[in-house]
Backbone atoms as SQL, in Angstrom:
CREATE TABLE atoms (id INTEGER PRIMARY KEY, chain TEXT, resi INTEGER, resn TEXT, atom TEXT, x REAL, y REAL, z REAL);
INSERT INTO atoms VALUES
  (1, 'A', 1, 'MET', 'N', 178.090, 1.374, 196.562),
  (2, 'A', 1, 'MET', 'CA', 177.856, 0.354, 196.257),
  (3, 'A', 1, 'MET', 'C', 178.377, -0.637, 197.595),
  (4, 'A', 2, 'VAL', 'N', 177.567, -1.023, 198.497),
  (5, 'A', 2, 'VAL', 'CA', 177.954, -1.534, 199.442),
  (6, 'A', 2, 'VAL', 'C', 177.262, -2.963, 200.089),
  (7, 'A', 3, 'THR', 'N', 177.726, -3.795, 201.077),
  (8, 'A', 3, 'THR', 'CA', 177.129, -4.918, 201.476),
  (9, 'A', 3, 'THR', 'C', 177.535, -4.826, 202.949),
  (10, 'A', 4, 'PRO', 'N', 176.688, -5.811, 203.276),
  (11, 'A', 4, 'PRO', 'CA', 176.911, -5.861, 205.106),
  (12, 'A', 4, 'PRO', 'C', 177.980, -5.936, 205.560),
  (13, 'A', 5, 'ASN', 'N', 179.121, -6.590, 204.268),
  (14, 'A', 5, 'ASN', 'CA', 180.629, -6.845, 204.978),
  (15, 'A', 5, 'ASN', 'C', 181.614, -5.797, 204.546),
  (16, 'A', 6, 'ARG', 'N', 180.958, -4.721, 203.593),
  (17, 'A', 6, 'ARG', 'CA', 182.192, -4.124, 202.993),
  (18, 'A', 6, 'ARG', 'C', 181.606, -3.014, 202.147),
  (19, 'A', 7, 'VAL', 'N', 182.377, -1.781, 202.049),
  (20, 'A', 7, 'VAL', 'CA', 182.235, -0.874, 200.901),
  (21, 'A', 7, 'VAL', 'C', 182.666, -1.650, 199.465),
  (22, 'A', 8, 'VAL', 'N', 181.990, -1.672, 198.520),
  (23, 'A', 8, 'VAL', 'CA', 182.846, -2.823, 197.474),
  (24, 'A', 8, 'VAL', 'C', 182.965, -1.620, 196.569),
  (25, 'A', 9, 'LEU', 'N', 182.795, -0.467, 196.147),
  (26, 'A', 9, 'LEU', 'CA', 182.873, 0.909, 195.268),
  (27, 'A', 9, 'LEU', 'C', 182.483, 2.159, 195.926),
  (28, 'A', 10, 'LYS', 'N', 183.008, 3.275, 195.657),
  (29, 'A', 10, 'LYS', 'CA', 182.145, 4.228, 195.948),
  (30, 'A', 10, 'LYS', 'C', 183.205, 5.441, 195.125),
  (31, 'A', 11, 'GLU', 'N', 182.276, 5.742, 193.953),
  (32, 'A', 11, 'GLU', 'CA', 183.056, 6.546, 192.896),
  (33, 'A', 11, 'GLU', 'C', 181.906, 7.235, 192.179),
  (34, 'A', 12, 'ARG', 'N', 182.165, 8.188, 191.847),
  (35, 'A', 12, 'ARG', 'CA', 181.340, 9.073, 190.857),
  (36, 'A', 12, 'ARG', 'C', 181.071, 8.078, 189.895),
  (37, 'A', 13, 'VAL', 'N', 179.769, 8.447, 189.231),
  (38, 'A', 13, 'VAL', 'CA', 179.514, 7.634, 188.160),
  (39, 'A', 13, 'VAL', 'C', 178.424, 8.505, 187.097),
  (40, 'A', 14, 'THR', 'N', 178.576, 8.194, 185.544),
  (41, 'A', 14, 'THR', 'CA', 177.605, 9.284, 184.841),
  (42, 'A', 14, 'THR', 'C', 176.138, 8.521, 184.917),
  (43, 'A', 15, 'SER', 'N', 176.428, 6.885, 184.295),
  (44, 'A', 15, 'SER', 'CA', 174.880, 6.617, 184.076),
  (45, 'A', 15, 'SER', 'C', 175.236, 5.061, 184.996),
  (46, 'A', 16, 'LEU', 'N', 173.808, 4.490, 185.032),
  (47, 'A', 16, 'LEU', 'CA', 174.044, 2.914, 185.672),
  (48, 'A', 16, 'LEU', 'C', 172.732, 2.325, 185.330),
  (49, 'A', 17, 'MET', 'N', 172.588, 0.922, 185.264),
  (50, 'A', 17, 'MET', 'CA', 171.600, 0.060, 184.837),
  (51, 'A', 17, 'MET', 'C', 171.797, -1.058, 186.049),
  (52, 'A', 18, 'VAL', 'N', 170.407, -0.965, 186.753),
  (53, 'A', 18, 'VAL', 'CA', 170.394, -2.127, 187.997),
  (54, 'A', 18, 'VAL', 'C', 169.169, -3.079, 187.317),
  (55, 'A', 19, 'PRO', 'N', 169.646, -4.236, 187.924),
  (56, 'A', 19, 'PRO', 'CA', 168.734, -5.335, 187.647),
  (57, 'A', 19, 'PRO', 'C', 167.306, -5.096, 188.665),
  (58, 'A', 20, 'GLY', 'N', 166.393, -4.579, 188.542),
  (59, 'A', 20, 'GLY', 'CA', 164.976, -4.496, 189.073),
  (60, 'A', 20, 'GLY', 'C', 164.375, -5.579, 189.455),
  (61, 'A', 21, 'ALA', 'N', 163.675, -6.006, 190.265),
  (62, 'A', 21, 'ALA', 'CA', 162.987, -6.975, 190.392),
  (63, 'A', 21, 'ALA', 'C', 161.828, -7.192, 189.381),
  (64, 'A', 22, 'ARG', 'N', 161.470, -5.874, 188.874),
  (65, 'A', 22, 'ARG', 'CA', 160.629, -6.123, 187.517),
  (66, 'A', 22, 'ARG', 'C', 161.084, -5.800, 186.374),
  (67, 'A', 23, 'GLY', 'N', 162.402, -5.926, 186.368),
  (68, 'A', 23, 'GLY', 'CA', 163.414, -5.239, 185.302),
  (69, 'A', 23, 'GLY', 'C', 164.463, -4.396, 185.268),
  (70, 'A', 24, 'SER', 'N', 165.195, -4.543, 184.245),
  (71, 'A', 24, 'SER', 'CA', 166.418, -3.289, 184.735),
  (72, 'A', 24, 'SER', 'C', 165.820, -2.100, 184.374),
  (73, 'A', 25, 'VAL', 'N', 166.622, -1.077, 185.262),
  (74, 'A', 25, 'VAL', 'CA', 166.191, 0.230, 185.347),
  (75, 'A', 25, 'VAL', 'C', 167.123, 1.392, 185.177),
  (76, 'A', 26, 'GLY', 'N', 167.272, 2.126, 184.364),
  (77, 'A', 26, 'GLY', 'CA', 168.246, 3.124, 184.084),
  (78, 'A', 26, 'GLY', 'C', 168.435, 4.635, 184.941),
  (79, 'A', 27, 'PHE', 'N', 169.383, 4.653, 185.032),
  (80, 'A', 27, 'PHE', 'CA', 169.615, 6.292, 185.867),
  (81, 'A', 27, 'PHE', 'C', 170.891, 6.688, 185.256),
  (82, 'A', 28, 'TRP', 'N', 170.651, 8.150, 184.914),
  (83, 'A', 28, 'TRP', 'CA', 171.365, 9.240, 184.478),
  (84, 'A', 28, 'TRP', 'C', 171.362, 10.254, 185.306),
  (85, 'A', 29, 'ALA', 'N', 171.943, 11.320, 185.237),
  (86, 'A', 29, 'ALA', 'CA', 172.256, 12.549, 185.833),
  (87, 'A', 29, 'ALA', 'C', 171.030, 13.462, 185.878),
  (88, 'A', 30, 'GLU', 'N', 170.481, 13.896, 187.195),
  (89, 'A', 30, 'GLU', 'CA', 169.010, 14.671, 187.197),
  (90, 'A', 30, 'GLU', 'C', 167.807, 13.432, 187.128),
  (91, 'A', 31, 'HIS', 'N', 168.214, 12.345, 187.319),
  (92, 'A', 31, 'HIS', 'CA', 166.773, 11.454, 187.551),
  (93, 'A', 31, 'HIS', 'C', 165.869, 11.465, 188.532),
  (94, 'A', 32, 'ALA', 'N', 164.604, 11.495, 188.662),
  (95, 'A', 32, 'ALA', 'CA', 163.954, 11.437, 189.383),
  (96, 'A', 32, 'ALA', 'C', 164.115, 10.644, 190.671),
  (97, 'A', 33, 'PRO', 'N', 163.979, 11.123, 191.757),
  (98, 'A', 33, 'PRO', 'CA', 164.487, 10.214, 193.030),
  (99, 'A', 33, 'PRO', 'C', 163.593, 8.900, 192.605),
  (100, 'A', 34, 'MET', 'N', 164.333, 7.676, 193.107),
  (101, 'A', 34, 'MET', 'CA', 163.574, 6.727, 193.034),
  (102, 'A', 34, 'MET', 'C', 164.446, 5.517, 193.838),
  (103, 'A', 35, 'LEU', 'N', 163.466, 4.341, 194.624),
  (104, 'A', 35, 'LEU', 'CA', 163.662, 3.235, 195.142),
  (105, 'A', 35, 'LEU', 'C', 163.581, 1.941, 194.764),
  (106, 'A', 36, 'VAL', 'N', 164.962, 1.308, 194.469),
  (107, 'A', 36, 'VAL', 'CA', 164.332, 0.021, 193.468),
  (108, 'A', 36, 'VAL', 'C', 164.662, -1.284, 194.422),
  (109, 'A', 37, 'ALA', 'N', 163.656, -2.174, 194.515),
  (110, 'A', 37, 'ALA', 'CA', 164.153, -3.484, 194.558),
  (111, 'A', 37, 'ALA', 'C', 164.745, -4.025, 193.919),
  (112, 'A', 38, 'LEU', 'N', 166.090, -4.779, 194.285),
  (113, 'A', 38, 'LEU', 'CA', 167.140, -5.411, 193.169),
  (114, 'A', 38, 'LEU', 'C', 166.874, -6.811, 193.132),
  (115, 'A', 39, 'ALA', 'N', 166.977, -7.189, 191.971),
  (116, 'A', 39, 'ALA', 'CA', 166.892, -8.842, 191.737),
  (117, 'A', 39, 'ALA', 'C', 168.157, -9.218, 191.566),
  (118, 'A', 40, 'PRO', 'N', 168.436, -10.665, 191.695),
  (119, 'A', 40, 'PRO', 'CA', 169.978, -10.824, 191.354),
  (120, 'A', 40, 'PRO', 'C', 170.229, -10.590, 190.185),
  (121, 'A', 41, 'GLY', 'N', 171.728, -10.104, 189.965),
  (122, 'A', 41, 'GLY', 'CA', 171.958, -9.692, 188.359),
  (123, 'A', 41, 'GLY', 'C', 173.165, -8.968, 188.027),
  (124, 'A', 42, 'VAL', 'N', 173.654, -8.017, 187.120),
  (125, 'A', 42, 'VAL', 'CA', 174.377, -7.402, 186.831),
  (126, 'A', 42, 'VAL', 'C', 173.977, -5.954, 186.897),
  (127, 'A', 43, 'VAL', 'N', 174.923, -5.047, 187.527),
  (128, 'A', 43, 'VAL', 'CA', 174.542, -4.072, 187.649),
  (129, 'A', 43, 'VAL', 'C', 175.856, -3.281, 186.671),
  (130, 'A', 44, 'LYS', 'N', 175.465, -2.572, 185.495),
  (131, 'A', 44, 'LYS', 'CA', 176.331, -2.232, 184.538),
  (132, 'A', 44, 'LYS', 'C', 176.521, -0.451, 184.966),
  (133, 'A', 45, 'PHE', 'N', 177.718, 0.062, 184.823),
  (134, 'A', 45, 'PHE', 'CA', 177.913, 1.576, 185.298),
  (135, 'A', 45, 'PHE', 'C', 178.870, 2.022, 184.293),
  (136, 'A', 46, 'ARG', 'N', 178.728, 3.221, 184.205),
  (137, 'A', 46, 'ARG', 'CA', 179.977, 4.016, 183.281),
  (138, 'A', 46, 'ARG', 'C', 180.468, 5.065, 184.539),
  (139, 'A', 47, 'PRO', 'N', 181.821, 5.037, 184.982),
  (140, 'A', 47, 'PRO', 'CA', 182.421, 5.931, 185.748),
  (141, 'A', 47, 'PRO', 'C', 182.510, 7.396, 185.261),
  (142, 'A', 48, 'ALA', 'N', 182.573, 8.103, 186.338),
  (143, 'A', 48, 'ALA', 'CA', 182.532, 9.411, 185.231),
  (144, 'A', 48, 'ALA', 'C', 184.220, 9.791, 185.178),
  (145, 'A', 49, 'GLY', 'N', 184.393, 10.261, 183.526),
  (146, 'A', 49, 'GLY', 'CA', 185.825, 10.560, 183.474),
  (147, 'A', 49, 'GLY', 'C', 185.676, 10.746, 181.882),
  (148, 'A', 50, 'GLY', 'N', 184.576, 11.437, 181.097),
  (149, 'A', 50, 'GLY', 'CA', 184.431, 11.524, 180.251),
  (150, 'A', 50, 'GLY', 'C', 183.459, 10.799, 179.453),
  (151, 'A', 51, 'PRO', 'N', 182.911, 11.453, 178.061),
  (152, 'A', 51, 'PRO', 'CA', 182.023, 10.299, 177.266),
  (153, 'A', 51, 'PRO', 'C', 182.766, 9.037, 177.039),
  (154, 'A', 52, 'GLY', 'N', 184.124, 9.157, 176.818),
  (155, 'A', 52, 'GLY', 'CA', 184.629, 7.612, 176.290),
  (156, 'A', 52, 'GLY', 'C', 184.777, 6.719, 177.455),
  (157, 'A', 53, 'ALA', 'N', 184.802, 6.794, 178.596),
  (158, 'A', 53, 'ALA', 'CA', 184.628, 5.819, 179.720),
  (159, 'A', 53, 'ALA', 'C', 183.957, 4.511, 179.459),
  (160, 'A', 54, 'ALA', 'N', 184.629, 3.781, 179.920),
  (161, 'A', 54, 'ALA', 'CA', 184.191, 1.818, 179.558),
  (162, 'A', 54, 'ALA', 'C', 183.135, 1.660, 180.684),
  (163, 'A', 55, 'PHE', 'N', 182.363, 1.229, 180.306),
  (164, 'A', 55, 'PHE', 'CA', 181.125, 0.602, 181.274),
  (165, 'A', 55, 'PHE', 'C', 181.717, -0.513, 181.992),
  (166, 'A', 56, 'ARG', 'N', 181.494, -0.429, 183.163),
  (167, 'A', 56, 'ARG', 'CA', 182.044, -1.553, 184.304),
  (168, 'A', 56, 'ARG', 'C', 180.851, -2.287, 184.737),
  (169, 'A', 57, 'LEU', 'N', 181.236, -3.610, 185.174),
  (170, 'A', 57, 'LEU', 'CA', 179.994, -4.649, 185.895),
  (171, 'A', 57, 'LEU', 'C', 180.247, -4.854, 186.862),
  (172, 'A', 58, 'LEU', 'N', 179.249, -5.137, 187.465),
  (173, 'A', 58, 'LEU', 'CA', 179.315, -5.678, 189.357),
  (174, 'A', 58, 'LEU', 'C', 178.266, -6.788, 189.214),
  (175, 'A', 59, 'ALA', 'N', 178.489, -7.671, 189.865),
  (176, 'A', 59, 'ALA', 'CA', 177.593, -8.962, 189.941),
  (177, 'A', 59, 'ALA', 'C', 176.931, -8.759, 191.054),
  (178, 'A', 60, 'THR', 'N', 175.246, -8.439, 191.634),
  (179, 'A', 60, 'THR', 'CA', 174.871, -8.514, 192.950),
  (180, 'A', 60, 'THR', 'C', 174.042, -9.593, 192.982),
  (181, 'A', 61, 'GLY', 'N', 173.655, -9.795, 194.170),
  (182, 'A', 61, 'GLY', 'CA', 172.671, -10.959, 194.624),
  (183, 'A', 61, 'GLY', 'C', 171.480, -10.274, 194.897),
  (184, 'A', 62, 'GLY', 'N', 171.118, -9.213, 195.033),
  (185, 'A', 62, 'GLY', 'CA', 170.151, -8.932, 195.062),
  (186, 'A', 62, 'GLY', 'C', 169.989, -7.736, 196.324),
  (187, 'A', 63, 'GLY', 'N', 168.934, -6.938, 196.714),
  (188, 'A', 63, 'GLY', 'CA', 168.957, -5.937, 197.518),
  (189, 'A', 63, 'GLY', 'C', 168.245, -4.737, 197.215),
  (190, 'A', 64, 'PHE', 'N', 168.845, -3.354, 197.541),
  (191, 'A', 64, 'PHE', 'CA', 167.942, -2.152, 197.140),
  (192, 'A', 64, 'PHE', 'C', 168.684, -1.327, 196.593),
  (193, 'A', 65, 'PHE', 'N', 168.415, -0.609, 196.018),
  (194, 'A', 65, 'PHE', 'CA', 168.974, 0.986, 194.842),
  (195, 'A', 65, 'PHE', 'C', 168.416, 2.063, 195.171),
  (196, 'A', 66, 'GLU', 'N', 168.987, 3.223, 196.115),
  (197, 'A', 66, 'GLU', 'CA', 168.127, 4.491, 195.933),
  (198, 'A', 66, 'GLU', 'C', 168.909, 5.348, 194.973),
  (199, 'A', 67, 'PHE', 'N', 168.005, 6.261, 194.395),
  (200, 'A', 67, 'PHE', 'CA', 168.414, 7.533, 193.641),
  (201, 'A', 67, 'PHE', 'C', 168.100, 8.771, 194.221),
  (202, 'A', 68, 'SER', 'N', 168.843, 9.479, 195.030),
  (203, 'A', 68, 'SER', 'CA', 168.130, 10.464, 195.830),
  (204, 'A', 68, 'SER', 'C', 168.160, 11.725, 195.304),
  (205, 'A', 69, 'PRO', 'N', 167.190, 12.329, 195.795),
  (206, 'A', 69, 'PRO', 'CA', 167.018, 13.657, 195.087),
  (207, 'A', 69, 'PRO', 'C', 168.334, 15.006, 195.059),
  (208, 'A', 70, 'ASP', 'N', 169.265, 14.426, 195.829),
  (209, 'A', 70, 'ASP', 'CA', 170.592, 15.312, 195.453),
  (210, 'A', 70, 'ASP', 'C', 171.501, 14.292, 194.404),
  (211, 'A', 71, 'GLY', 'N', 170.881, 13.571, 193.462),
  (212, 'A', 71, 'GLY', 'CA', 171.311, 12.995, 192.677),
  (213, 'A', 71, 'GLY', 'C', 172.814, 11.861, 192.922),
  (214, 'A', 72, 'ARG', 'N', 172.569, 11.438, 194.538),
  (215, 'A', 72, 'ARG', 'CA', 173.536, 10.398, 194.654),
  (216, 'A', 72, 'ARG', 'C', 172.930, 8.823, 194.724),
  (217, 'A', 73, 'ALA', 'N', 173.734, 7.999, 194.187),
  (218, 'A', 73, 'ALA', 'CA', 173.355, 6.549, 193.762),
  (219, 'A', 73, 'ALA', 'C', 173.660, 5.829, 195.154),
  (220, 'A', 74, 'THR', 'N', 172.963, 5.427, 195.924),
  (221, 'A', 74, 'THR', 'CA', 173.231, 4.121, 197.152),
  (222, 'A', 74, 'THR', 'C', 172.785, 2.785, 196.527),
  (223, 'A', 75, 'LEU', 'N', 173.747, 1.593, 196.464),
  (224, 'A', 75, 'LEU', 'CA', 173.455, 0.436, 196.199),
  (225, 'A', 75, 'LEU', 'C', 173.670, -0.686, 197.465),
  (226, 'A', 76, 'LEU', 'N', 172.599, -0.815, 198.173),
  (227, 'A', 76, 'LEU', 'CA', 172.839, -1.593, 198.997),
  (228, 'A', 76, 'LEU', 'C', 172.399, -2.996, 198.964),
  (229, 'A', 77, 'ALA', 'N', 173.640, -3.585, 198.740),
  (230, 'A', 77, 'ALA', 'CA', 173.394, -5.521, 198.464),
  (231, 'A', 77, 'ALA', 'C', 173.592, -6.655, 199.088),
  (232, 'A', 78, 'ASP', 'N', 172.844, -7.632, 198.974),
  (233, 'A', 78, 'ASP', 'CA', 173.241, -8.552, 199.606),
  (234, 'A', 78, 'ASP', 'C', 174.528, -9.394, 199.447),
  (235, 'A', 79, 'THR', 'N', 175.013, -9.188, 198.352),
  (236, 'A', 79, 'THR', 'CA', 176.460, -9.697, 198.023),
  (237, 'A', 79, 'THR', 'C', 176.662, -8.649, 196.702),
  (238, 'A', 80, 'ALA', 'N', 178.005, -8.238, 196.330),
  (239, 'A', 80, 'ALA', 'CA', 178.479, -7.628, 195.317),
  (240, 'A', 80, 'ALA', 'C', 179.890, -7.822, 195.074),
  (241, 'A', 81, 'GLU', 'N', 180.017, -8.314, 193.799),
  (242, 'A', 81, 'GLU', 'CA', 181.504, -8.604, 193.223),
  (243, 'A', 81, 'GLU', 'C', 181.597, -8.087, 191.811),
  (244, 'A', 82, 'LEU', 'N', 183.189, -7.323, 192.300),
  (245, 'A', 82, 'LEU', 'CA', 183.350, -6.860, 190.724),
  (246, 'A', 82, 'LEU', 'C', 183.992, -7.964, 190.049),
  (247, 'A', 83, 'PRO', 'N', 184.267, -7.944, 188.715),
  (248, 'A', 83, 'PRO', 'CA', 184.820, -8.925, 187.998),
  (249, 'A', 83, 'PRO', 'C', 185.806, -9.658, 188.307),
  (250, 'A', 84, 'ASP', 'N', 187.016, -9.085, 188.928),
  (251, 'A', 84, 'ASP', 'CA', 188.387, -10.131, 189.055),
  (252, 'A', 84, 'ASP', 'C', 188.462, -10.417, 190.624),
  (253, 'A', 85, 'GLU', 'N', 186.976, -10.028, 191.259),
  (254, 'A', 85, 'GLU', 'CA', 187.027, -10.998, 192.544),
  (255, 'A', 85, 'GLU', 'C', 185.998, -12.161, 192.263),
  (256, 'A', 86, 'ILE', 'N', 185.623, -12.409, 191.257),
  (257, 'A', 86, 'ILE', 'CA', 184.690, -13.618, 191.018),
  (258, 'A', 86, 'ILE', 'C', 185.130, -14.919, 190.795),
  (259, 'A', 87, 'ASP', 'N', 185.532, -16.194, 191.667),
  (260, 'A', 87, 'ASP', 'CA', 185.957, -17.151, 191.236),
  (261, 'A', 87, 'ASP', 'C', 185.208, -18.139, 190.430),
  (262, 'A', 88, 'VAL', 'N', 185.471, -17.961, 189.118),
  (263, 'A', 88, 'VAL', 'CA', 184.835, -18.528, 187.657),
  (264, 'A', 88, 'VAL', 'C', 184.486, -19.936, 188.372),
  (265, 'A', 89, 'GLU', 'N', 185.393, -20.814, 188.288),
  (266, 'A', 89, 'GLU', 'CA', 184.990, -22.189, 188.941),
  (267, 'A', 89, 'GLU', 'C', 183.938, -22.497, 189.824),
  (268, 'A', 90, 'ARG', 'N', 183.821, -21.696, 190.814),
  (269, 'A', 90, 'ARG', 'CA', 183.245, -21.629, 191.756),
  (270, 'A', 90, 'ARG', 'C', 181.594, -21.307, 191.449),
  (271, 'A', 91, 'ALA', 'N', 181.597, -20.205, 190.301),
  (272, 'A', 91, 'ALA', 'CA', 180.634, -19.743, 189.742),
  (273, 'A', 91, 'ALA', 'C', 179.487, -20.949, 188.964),
  (274, 'A', 92, 'ARG', 'N', 180.568, -21.633, 187.885),
  (275, 'A', 92, 'ARG', 'CA', 179.971, -22.558, 187.143),
  (276, 'A', 92, 'ARG', 'C', 179.512, -23.681, 187.758),
  (277, 'A', 93, 'ALA', 'N', 180.094, -24.057, 189.133),
  (278, 'A', 93, 'ALA', 'CA', 179.836, -25.391, 189.922),
  (279, 'A', 93, 'ALA', 'C', 178.525, -24.685, 190.208),
  (280, 'A', 94, 'ALA', 'N', 178.158, -23.375, 190.963),
  (281, 'A', 94, 'ALA', 'CA', 176.840, -23.277, 191.330),
  (282, 'A', 94, 'ALA', 'C', 176.091, -23.577, 190.250),
  (283, 'A', 95, 'TYR', 'N', 176.344, -22.751, 189.138),
  (284, 'A', 95, 'TYR', 'CA', 175.312, -22.951, 188.065),
  (285, 'A', 95, 'TYR', 'C', 175.009, -23.900, 187.433),
  (286, 'A', 96, 'GLN', 'N', 175.847, -25.054, 187.648),
  (287, 'A', 96, 'GLN', 'CA', 175.431, -26.499, 187.439),
  (288, 'A', 96, 'GLN', 'C', 174.980, -27.141, 188.176),
  (289, 'A', 97, 'ARG', 'N', 175.004, -26.934, 189.819),
  (290, 'A', 97, 'ARG', 'CA', 174.285, -27.355, 190.664),
  (291, 'A', 97, 'ARG', 'C', 172.739, -27.076, 190.498),
  (292, 'A', 98, 'ALA', 'N', 172.515, -25.604, 190.684),
  (293, 'A', 98, 'ALA', 'CA', 171.278, -25.460, 190.428),
  (294, 'A', 98, 'ALA', 'C', 170.258, -25.295, 189.338),
  (295, 'A', 99, 'ARG', 'N', 171.135, -25.808, 188.416),
  (296, 'A', 99, 'ARG', 'CA', 170.332, -26.606, 186.868),
  (297, 'A', 99, 'ARG', 'C', 170.046, -27.805, 187.396),
  (298, 'A', 100, 'ARG', 'N', 171.016, -29.048, 187.821),
  (299, 'A', 100, 'ARG', 'CA', 170.428, -30.262, 188.148),
  (300, 'A', 100, 'ARG', 'C', 169.362, -30.104, 189.171),
  (301, 'A', 101, 'ARG', 'N', 169.604, -29.313, 190.315),
  (302, 'A', 101, 'ARG', 'CA', 168.495, -29.039, 191.169),
  (303, 'A', 101, 'ARG', 'C', 166.920, -28.978, 190.383),
  (304, 'A', 102, 'LEU', 'N', 166.989, -27.961, 189.608),
  (305, 'A', 102, 'LEU', 'CA', 165.630, -27.311, 188.813),
  (306, 'A', 102, 'LEU', 'C', 165.075, -28.572, 187.894),
  (307, 'A', 103, 'ALA', 'N', 166.355, -29.451, 187.037),
  (308, 'A', 103, 'ALA', 'CA', 166.175, -30.311, 185.947),
  (309, 'A', 103, 'ALA', 'C', 165.457, -31.574, 186.813),
  (310, 'A', 104, 'ARG', 'N', 165.468, -31.856, 188.138),
  (311, 'A', 104, 'ARG', 'CA', 164.855, -32.933, 188.717),
  (312, 'A', 104, 'ARG', 'C', 164.229, -32.518, 190.065),
  (313, 'A', 105, 'PRO', 'N', 163.359, -31.796, 190.070),
  (314, 'A', 105, 'PRO', 'CA', 162.747, -31.222, 191.688),
  (315, 'A', 105, 'PRO', 'C', 162.329, -32.442, 192.056),
  (316, 'A', 106, 'SER', 'N', 162.429, -32.453, 193.356),
  (317, 'A', 106, 'SER', 'CA', 161.947, -33.304, 194.364),
  (318, 'A', 106, 'SER', 'C', 161.575, -32.859, 195.413),
  (319, 'A', 107, 'PRO', 'N', 160.435, -33.412, 196.320),
  (320, 'A', 107, 'PRO', 'CA', 159.843, -32.682, 197.839),
  (321, 'A', 107, 'PRO', 'C', 161.272, -32.066, 198.991),
  (322, 'A', 108, 'LYS', 'N', 162.372, -32.551, 198.400),
  (323, 'A', 108, 'LYS', 'CA', 163.616, -32.108, 199.420),
  (324, 'A', 108, 'LYS', 'C', 164.498, -30.651, 198.519),
  (325, 'A', 109, 'VAL', 'N', 163.951, -30.353, 197.414),
  (326, 'A', 109, 'VAL', 'CA', 164.210, -29.330, 196.975),
  (327, 'A', 109, 'VAL', 'C', 163.698, -27.928, 196.992),
  (328, 'A', 110, 'ASP', 'N', 163.889, -26.751, 197.461),
  (329, 'A', 110, 'ASP', 'CA', 163.314, -25.644, 197.341),
  (330, 'A', 110, 'ASP', 'C', 163.411, -25.135, 196.342),
  (331, 'A', 111, 'ILE', 'N', 162.322, -25.230, 195.271),
  (332, 'A', 111, 'ILE', 'CA', 162.761, -24.388, 193.884),
  (333, 'A', 111, 'ILE', 'C', 163.057, -22.925, 193.903),
  (334, 'A', 112, 'SER', 'N', 162.342, -22.100, 194.626),
  (335, 'A', 112, 'SER', 'CA', 162.534, -20.770, 194.781),
  (336, 'A', 112, 'SER', 'C', 163.898, -20.478, 194.709),
  (337, 'A', 113, 'ARG', 'N', 164.593, -21.218, 196.259),
  (338, 'A', 113, 'ARG', 'CA', 166.137, -20.914, 196.250),
  (339, 'A', 113, 'ARG', 'C', 167.008, -21.773, 195.376),
  (340, 'A', 114, 'ALA', 'N', 166.339, -22.784, 194.526),
  (341, 'A', 114, 'ALA', 'CA', 167.700, -22.968, 193.316),
  (342, 'A', 114, 'ALA', 'C', 167.361, -21.955, 192.332),
  (343, 'A', 115, 'GLU', 'N', 166.161, -21.461, 192.172),
  (344, 'A', 115, 'GLU', 'CA', 166.215, -20.887, 191.266),
  (345, 'A', 115, 'GLU', 'C', 167.034, -19.227, 191.198),
  (346, 'A', 116, 'LEU', 'N', 166.972, -18.436, 192.671),
  (347, 'A', 116, 'LEU', 'CA', 167.825, -17.668, 192.802),
  (348, 'A', 116, 'LEU', 'C', 169.177, -17.993, 192.918),
  (349, 'A', 117, 'ALA', 'N', 169.600, -19.401, 193.309),
  (350, 'A', 117, 'ALA', 'CA', 171.323, -19.744, 193.067),
  (351, 'A', 117, 'ALA', 'C', 171.356, -19.526, 191.761),
  (352, 'A', 118, 'LEU', 'N', 170.519, -19.960, 191.168),
  (353, 'A', 118, 'LEU', 'CA', 170.733, -20.016, 189.266),
  (354, 'A', 118, 'LEU', 'C', 171.031, -18.561, 188.930),
  (355, 'A', 119, 'GLU', 'N', 170.143, -17.876, 189.327),
  (356, 'A', 119, 'GLU', 'CA', 170.089, -16.268, 188.882),
  (357, 'A', 119, 'GLU', 'C', 171.423, -15.449, 189.259),
  (358, 'A', 120, 'ARG', 'N', 172.069, -16.036, 190.568),
  (359, 'A', 120, 'ARG', 'CA', 173.344, -15.420, 190.930),
  (360, 'A', 120, 'ARG', 'C', 174.287, -16.010, 190.610),
  (361, 'A', 121, 'ALA', 'N', 174.498, -17.239, 190.055),
  (362, 'A', 121, 'ALA', 'CA', 175.481, -17.903, 189.644),
  (363, 'A', 121, 'ALA', 'C', 175.629, -17.349, 188.191),
  (364, 'A', 122, 'LEU', 'N', 174.686, -17.171, 187.628),
  (365, 'A', 122, 'LEU', 'CA', 174.743, -16.695, 185.808),
  (366, 'A', 122, 'LEU', 'C', 174.817, -15.304, 186.141),
  (367, 'A', 123, 'ALA', 'N', 174.585, -14.467, 187.327),
  (368, 'A', 123, 'ALA', 'CA', 175.059, -12.839, 187.358),
  (369, 'A', 123, 'ALA', 'C', 176.596, -13.001, 187.300),
  (370, 'A', 124, 'ARG', 'N', 177.159, -13.632, 188.277),
  (371, 'A', 124, 'ARG', 'CA', 178.631, -14.011, 188.425),
  (372, 'A', 124, 'ARG', 'C', 179.354, -14.165, 187.431),
  (373, 'A', 125, 'LEU', 'N', 178.966, -15.160, 186.289),
  (374, 'A', 125, 'LEU', 'CA', 179.397, -15.497, 185.039),
  (375, 'A', 125, 'LEU', 'C', 179.469, -14.400, 183.888),
  (376, 'A', 126, 'ARG', 'N', 178.180, -13.553, 183.979),
  (377, 'A', 126, 'ARG', 'CA', 177.963, -12.470, 183.165),
  (378, 'A', 126, 'ARG', 'C', 179.133, -11.278, 183.724),
  (379, 'A', 127, 'THR', 'N', 179.076, -11.195, 184.653),
  (380, 'A', 127, 'THR', 'CA', 179.896, -9.888, 184.990),
  (381, 'A', 127, 'THR', 'C', 181.434, -10.538, 184.814),
  (382, 'A', 128, 'ALA', 'N', 181.814, -11.604, 184.960),
  (383, 'A', 128, 'ALA', 'CA', 183.186, -12.117, 184.866),
  (384, 'A', 128, 'ALA', 'C', 183.311, -12.560, 183.146),
  (385, 'A', 129, 'GLY', 'N', 182.434, -12.090, 182.461),
  (386, 'A', 129, 'GLY', 'CA', 182.563, -12.860, 181.160),
  (387, 'A', 129, 'GLY', 'C', 182.657, -13.666, 180.548),
  (388, 'A', 130, 'LYS', 'N', 182.177, -14.785, 181.223),
  (389, 'A', 130, 'LYS', 'CA', 182.407, -16.256, 181.288),
  (390, 'A', 130, 'LYS', 'C', 180.988, -17.091, 180.843),
  (391, 'A', 131, 'SER', 'N', 180.026, -15.948, 180.824),
  (392, 'A', 131, 'SER', 'CA', 178.732, -17.179, 180.169),
  (393, 'A', 131, 'SER', 'C', 178.572, -16.932, 178.908);
């Protein structure tokens, strides 16, 4: 799981669910190869380590996900944050700001941009367990 700025996570997983642009998509071992456009949202994954391993979360701002024929999963994200990296107060402020912009549209407000900001903020809050 990488962004333009860093490698966020590099580990083996047994399954994962990604926020596709057309809905969530789940992947397990031996899944068919696939390339998925990501929407802002929460990636849910289970690290390798036995059936009792707990799911972990990652907030993403969109990007691409590839499941290759050799079983390698690669997430290329615009932004990605693990729960302990999220500034919850900043995410709450971004969420409120986006809601205000959408509640009172004006010619100065880019609605698509405000909707994406709302989705990113909500993904960050959900990942941090604060939504």
